[in-house]
C-alpha positions in Angstrom: 0.1 -0.3 0.3 2.7 2.5 1.2 4.5 1.6 -2.6 1.5 2.2 -4.7 0.6 5.5 -2.2 4.1 6.8 -3.3 3.8 5.8 -7.2 0.4 7.4 -7.2 1.5 10.9 -5.3 5.0 10.6 -7.7 2.8 10.2 -10.6 0.8 13.2 -9.4 3.7 15.8 -9.0 4.5 15.0 -12.5 1.0 16.1 -13.6 1.6 19.6 -11.5 4.9 20.3 -12.6 3.8 19.7 -16.4 0.4 21.7 -15.9 -1.1 18.7 -16.6 -5.4 19.6 -17.6 -7.1 17.2 -15.2 -10.4 15.6 -16.6 -13.0 15.7 -14.7 -14.2 13.2 -12.5 -10.1 12.4 -11.9 -8.7 11.9 -8.4 -5.9 14.4 -7.6 -3.5 12.1 -5.6 -2.2 15.1 -3.0 -0.4 13.8 0.1 -3.8 13.9 1.7 -5.7 11.8 -0.5 -2.9 9.0 -0.5 -3.1 8.7 3.2 -6.9 9.1 3.8 -8.6 7.5 0.8 -6.4 3.9 1.6 -7.4 4.5 4.9 -11.6 5.4 4.3 -11.5 2.2 1.7 -10.1 -0.1 4.7 -12.8 1.7 7.1 -15.6 1.3 4.3 -14.4 -2.5 3.6 -14.8 -3.7 7.5 -17.9 -1.7 7.5 -19.2 -3.6 4.7 -18.1 -7.0 6.2 -19.5 -6.1 9.8 -22.6 -5.0 8.1 -22.5 -8.1 5.9 -23.2 -5.4 2.6 -21.5 -5.7 -0.5 -18.5 -3.7 -0.6 -20.1 -1.0 -3.6 -23.1 -0.3 -1.3 -20.4 1.1 1.0 -17.7 2.0 -1.5 -20.1 4.2 -3.8 -20.7 7.3 -1.5 -16.8 7.3 -0.7 -15.9 7.4 -4.4 -18.3 10.2 -4.7 -16.9 11.9 -2.0 -13.3 11.2 -3.7 -14.3 13.4 -6.3 -15.2 10.5 -9.1 -18.0 11.3 -11.3 -21.8 9.6 -10.6 -21.2 7.4 -14.0 -18.0 5.3 -12.9 -19.1 5.4 -9.5 -22.4 3.5 -10.5 -20.8 1.2 -12.9 -17.8 0.3 -9.9 -20.5 -0.2 -7.3 -22.5 -2.6 -9.5 -19.4 -4.8 -10.2 -18.6 -5.1 -6.4 -21.7 -5.7 -5.4 -22.5 -8.5 -8.4 -18.9 -9.9 -7.3 -20.1 -10.0 -3.3 -23.7 -11.6 -4.7 -21.6 -14.5 -6.9 -19.6 -15.3 -4.0 -22.2 -15.7 -1.5 -24.3 -17.3 -3.8 -21.8 -19.9 -4.1 -21.0 -20.5 -0.7 -24.6 -21.3 -0.1 -24.9 -23.4 -3.5 -21.8 -25.3 -2.4 -23.1 -25.7 1.2 -26.5 -26.9 -0.2 -28.5 -24.6 1.3 -29.6 -22.7 -2.0 -33.5 -22.9 -2.7 -32.8 -22.6 -6.7 -36.3 -22.2 -7.1 -36.6 -19.3 -5.1 -32.7 -18.0 -6.3 -34.1 -17.7 -10.0 -37.4 -16.1 -9.0 -35.3 -13.6 -7.0 -32.8 -13.7 -9.9 -35.4 -12.5 -12.7 -36.7 -9.5 -10.0 -33.2 -8.4 -9.9 -32.7 -8.9 -13.7 -36.2 -7.1 -14.7 -35.2 -4.5 -12.2 -32.1 -4.1 -13.5 -33.3 -3.4 -17.0 -36.0 -0.6 -15.7 -33.4 1.0 -13.6 -31.1 1.0 -16.5 -33.8 2.2 -18.9 -35.0 5.2 -16.5 -31.7 6.5 -15.3 -30.9 6.2 -19.0 -33.6 8.3 -20.5 -33.1 10.9 -17.6 -29.6 11.5 -18.4 -30.6 12.0 -22.3 -33.1 14.4 -21.4 -31.9 16.6 -18.4 -28.0 15.7 -19.2 -27.5 15.7 -15.1 -25.7 12.9 -13.3 -26.9 13.8 -9.9 -30.0 11.5 -10.6 -27.3 8.5 -10.6 -26.7 9.9 -7.2 -29.7 10.9 -5.7 -31.0 7.1 -6.6 -28.0 5.7 -5.1 -28.6 7.4 -2.0 -32.2 6.2 -2.3 -31.5 2.4 -2.3 -28.9 3.2 0.7 -31.3 4.8 2.7 -33.7 1.9 2.0 -31.3 -0.7 2.9 -30.7 0.9 6.6 -34.6 1.7 6.9 -34.8 -2.5 6.0 -32.1 -3.2 8.2 -33.0 -1.6 11.2 -37.1 -3.1 11.0 -35.3 -6.6 10.6 -33.2 -6.5 13.3 -36.3 -4.8 15.8 -38.4 -7.7 14.4 -35.6 -9.8 15.4 -35.5 -8.5 18.7 -39.5 -8.8 19.5 -39.4 -12.4 18.2 -36.5 -13.3 20.5 -37.8 -11.7 23.2 -34.2 -9.9 24.4 -31.8 -7.7 23.1 -29.2 -9.5 21.6 -29.4 -12.6 19.5 -26.0 -14.2 20.6 -25.8 -16.4 23.1 -23.4 -16.2 26.4 -20.1 -17.6 25.5 -20.0 -18.8 28.9 
C-alpha cells in the first residue's frame, strides 16, 4: 500500500509540474489523498463486512466523496456488488442451502429491476443531462437498505424476546 501511494503521489507531482489538465472526476493524488483514501477504503471494507453488505454499497458514496463522477462510481459499485453476490450465492450452492426455485425467482426480479433502472436512468440522463440522478438513486437505495436493516433487527429482537440475538459465550 505504501509503494502504491508513493507511486500515485509521484505521478501527481509530475502532472502538477507539467500543468496537466485533469479531466472531470479524476482523482488528484495529493499527500492528503494518498493517506486518507486508502484508510477510508479499509474502514469502508470493514464496515461492509461487519454489516454484511456488498462492498459496492459502501464504497459508492466514498468514491463520490473522492471526487469521481457518478457514472463510473455507479458502474464500479455495481461490479463490486455483483462479485459479492456471486461469491455468496456460490457459498450457499456449495453448502446445499440454496433454494434454487427461490433464487431463480429473485434473480428474475433482479434482472427485470436492473433493466428498468437502466432504462429510466438512461432516459433521465439523455433528457436532463444531469448525472446527479445517479447520486440521488444511489442515496435512495442506501437509505432504503438502512431502514430495512433496522426494521429487520427490531423484528428479530421482538421475536427473540431479548436485546441480543447472541447467546452467552460461557
